[in-house]
C-alpha positions as a Markdown table, in Angstrom:
| # | Residue | x | y | z |
|---|---|---|---|---|
| 1 | Met | -43.8 | 15.2 | 21.2 |
| 2 | Gln | -42.8 | 14.6 | 17.7 |
| 3 | Gly | -41.7 | 18.2 | 17.2 |
| 4 | Asn | -39.3 | 18.1 | 20.2 |
| 5 | Glu | -37.3 | 15.0 | 19.2 |
| 6 | Pro | -33.6 | 15.7 | 18.7 |
| 7 | Thr | -32.4 | 15.3 | 15.1 |
| 8 | Tyr | -29.1 | 13.8 | 14.4 |
| 9 | Pro | -27.5 | 12.1 | 11.3 |
| 10 | Ile | -27.7 | 8.4 | 11.1 |
| 11 | Tyr | -25.0 | 6.6 | 9.2 |
| 12 | Ser | -24.6 | 3.1 | 7.9 |
| 13 | Pro | -21.3 | 1.2 | 8.7 |
| 14 | Gly | -20.3 | 1.4 | 5.0 |
| 15 | Ser | -20.8 | 5.2 | 4.9 |
| 16 | Val | -18.7 | 5.6 | 8.1 |
| 17 | Met | -15.9 | 3.6 | 6.5 |
| 18 | Gly | -16.1 | 5.7 | 3.3 |
| 19 | Leu | -16.0 | 8.9 | 5.3 |
| 20 | Phe | -12.8 | 7.9 | 7.1 |
| 21 | Cys | -11.2 | 6.5 | 3.9 |
| 22 | Asn | -11.9 | 9.7 | 2.1 |
| 23 | Ala | -10.7 | 11.8 | 5.0 |
| 24 | Leu | -7.2 | 10.3 | 4.8 |
| 25 | Lys | -5.9 | 12.8 | 2.2 |
| 26 | Ile | -2.2 | 13.6 | 2.8 |
| 27 | Asn | 0.6 | 14.3 | 0.4 |
| 28 | Ala | 1.6 | 10.6 | 0.3 |
| 29 | Thr | -1.9 | 9.7 | -1.1 |
| 30 | Ile | -1.8 | 12.6 | -3.7 |
| 31 | Asn | 1.8 | 12.9 | -4.8 |
| 32 | Leu | 4.4 | 10.3 | -5.8 |
| 33 | Ile | 6.7 | 9.2 | -2.9 |
| 34 | Tyr | 9.7 | 7.0 | -2.5 |
| 35 | Leu | 9.8 | 3.8 | -0.3 |
| 36 | Lys | 12.8 | 1.7 | 0.5 |
| 37 | Gly | 12.6 | -1.8 | 1.9 |
| 38 | Arg | 12.9 | -5.5 | 1.4 |
| 39 | Tyr | 10.6 | -6.7 | -1.4 |
| 40 | Ser | 8.7 | -9.9 | -0.7 |
| 41 | Phe | 6.6 | -11.7 | -3.3 |
| 42 | Gly | 3.0 | -12.5 | -2.2 |
| 43 | Gly | 0.8 | -14.9 | -4.1 |
| 44 | Gly | 2.1 | -16.4 | -7.4 |
| 45 | Lys | -0.7 | -15.1 | -9.6 |
| 46 | Ala | -1.4 | -11.8 | -11.2 |
| 47 | Tyr | -4.9 | -10.3 | -10.8 |
| 48 | Gly | -5.8 | -7.9 | -13.6 |
| 49 | Asn | -2.2 | -7.7 | -14.7 |
| 50 | Tyr | -1.1 | -6.7 | -11.2 |
| 51 | Tyr | 0.7 | -8.6 | -8.4 |
| 52 | Tyr | 0.0 | -7.9 | -4.7 |
| 53 | Asp | 3.2 | -8.2 | -2.7 |
| 54 | His | 4.8 | -6.7 | 0.4 |
| 55 | Leu | 7.6 | -4.2 | 1.1 |
| 56 | Phe | 9.2 | -4.7 | 4.6 |
| 57 | Ser | 11.2 | -2.2 | 6.6 |
| 58 | Glu | 14.8 | -3.1 | 6.6 |
| 59 | Ser | 15.1 | -2.9 | 10.4 |
| 60 | Asp | 11.9 | -4.6 | 11.6 |
| 61 | Thr | 8.9 | -6.7 | 10.4 |
| 62 | Val | 6.6 | -3.7 | 9.6 |
| 63 | Ser | 5.3 | -4.0 | 6.0 |
| 64 | Ile | 3.0 | -2.3 | 3.5 |
| 65 | Gly | 1.1 | -4.0 | 0.8 |
| 66 | Val | 2.4 | -3.4 | -2.7 |
| 67 | Lys | 0.5 | -3.4 | -6.0 |
| 68 | Val | 2.9 | -3.7 | -9.0 |
| 69 | Ser | 2.4 | -4.3 | -12.7 |
| 70 | Ser | 3.5 | -7.6 | -14.2 |
| 71 | Leu | 6.1 | -5.8 | -16.3 |
| 72 | Leu | 7.8 | -4.1 | -13.3 |
| 73 | Arg | 7.6 | -7.2 | -11.1 |
| 74 | Ser | 9.5 | -9.2 | -13.8 |
| 75 | Lys | 12.4 | -7.0 | -13.0 |
| 76 | Ile | 12.3 | -7.6 | -9.2 |
| 77 | Gln | 14.1 | -10.3 | -7.2 |
| 78 | Asn | 12.4 | -11.7 | -4.1 |
| 79 | Asn | 13.9 | -10.6 | -0.7 |
| 80 | Glu | 16.1 | -7.9 | -2.2 |
| 81 | Ile | 16.3 | -4.3 | -1.1 |
| 82 | Tyr | 14.6 | -1.8 | -3.5 |
| 83 | Thr | 13.9 | 1.9 | -3.6 |
| 84 | Leu | 10.5 | 2.3 | -5.4 |
| 85 | Lys | 8.5 | 5.4 | -6.6 |
| 86 | Gly | 4.8 | 5.3 | -6.4 |
| 87 | Phe | 1.7 | 6.5 | -4.5 |
| 88 | Ile | -0.5 | 5.3 | -1.6 |
| 89 | Glu | -3.8 | 3.8 | -2.5 |
| 90 | Lys | -6.6 | 3.4 | 0.1 |
| 91 | Asn | -9.0 | 0.4 | 0.1 |
| 92 | Ile | -11.8 | -0.7 | 2.5 |
| 93 | Lys | -11.6 | -4.4 | 3.3 |
| 94 | Asn | -13.1 | -6.3 | 6.3 |
| 95 | Ser | -14.1 | -3.1 | 8.0 |
| 96 | Cys | -10.6 | -1.7 | 7.8 |
| 97 | Val | -9.0 | 1.0 | 5.8 |
| 98 | Glu | -6.0 | -0.6 | 4.1 |
| 99 | Leu | -3.1 | 1.3 | 2.7 |
| 100 | Arg | -1.3 | -0.1 | -0.4 |
| 101 | Phe | 1.7 | 1.3 | -2.2 |
| 102 | Val | 1.2 | 1.3 | -6.0 |
| 103 | Val | 4.6 | 1.1 | -7.7 |
| 104 | Asp | 5.2 | 3.5 | -10.6 |
| 105 | Glu | 9.0 | 3.0 | -11.1 |
| 106 | Ile | 11.9 | 1.0 | -9.7 |
| 107 | Ile | 14.5 | 3.6 | -8.7 |
| 108 | Gln | 17.3 | 1.4 | -7.2 |
| 109 | His | 18.1 | -2.2 | -6.4 |
| 110 | Gln | 20.5 | -3.0 | -3.6 |
| 111 | Asn | 21.9 | -6.5 | -3.9 |
| 112 | Gln | 21.9 | -8.3 | -0.5 |
| 113 | Ala | 25.0 | -10.3 | -1.4 |
| 114 | Leu | 27.0 | -7.1 | -1.9 |
| 115 | Lys | 25.7 | -5.6 | 1.4 |
| 116 | Leu | 26.8 | -8.7 | 3.3 |
| 117 | Cys | 30.3 | -8.6 | 1.9 |
| 118 | Leu | 30.9 | -4.9 | 3.0 |
């Protein structure tokens, strides 16, 4: 009976997560893109010279994690609207594929006080 047994690949949970993470190859993960939203500071500490914050859509509560260097973050004001240039980084955490925007450049800052006066 050993010769008639079906053969099929057997995966570990980690290898399945890696397969899906690596399968997410779209232009936004390869090329630089622009994101605009309300910047929100995360924790107060830098880890390896990077801060981990959030960028929220202007019209709702949807957000993406942001990884930004200490130098660039020193130029950002909390809860202000920014247009940022960077790329999408993928990470596996708690059995989930997480997307994070890595900031390469601050393109524009839209002051909230000016917007409210208009």
